[in-house]
N, C-alpha and C positions, 0 to 999 in steps of 0.2 A: 741782055737778059736781066742783069741786076737792076736796071732802071725800071723795067716792067714789074719786077717784084716789089720794088720800093713804091711804085705807083699803086699797086694792088693793096699793099699794106696800109698806105695812106688813106686809100678809099675805105678800107675796112675800119680804120680808126675813126674816120669821119662819120661813117654810118653808125658806129657804136655810140659816139658822142651825140649824134642827132636822135638816136632812139632813146637814150637814157637821160638826155638833158631836159626834156620837157616835163618831167615829174616835179610837182610842187610838194615837198616833204611836209610843209606846214599845214596843208589842207587835209581835213579828215572827212571822209565820206560818211554821211549819216544815213541810216536805214531804219525802217520801222518793222517790227516783228508783230504779226497779227496772229492770234490763236484761231485755228480753224473751228468752224461750228461742228458739234458732234454729229456723227453720221446717223446714229440711232439714239433714242432716248431710253432711259431705264424705265421698266414698267412700274406703274404706280399701284398702290394698294387699292383694290376694288372691293374687298370684303373678305369674309372668312373662307368661303369655299368657291369663290368665283374664279 
């Protein structure tokens, strides 16, 4: 029984190292933020009473 628990624990540690080991801490992801176009435009001045 103890041997199977040690095997399962070793498998879990190996899976944890494999999941976390691939990260490159020096690399920074770059992304671009684009302002969306306005949905509606503001009304322009057309005259005194129009």
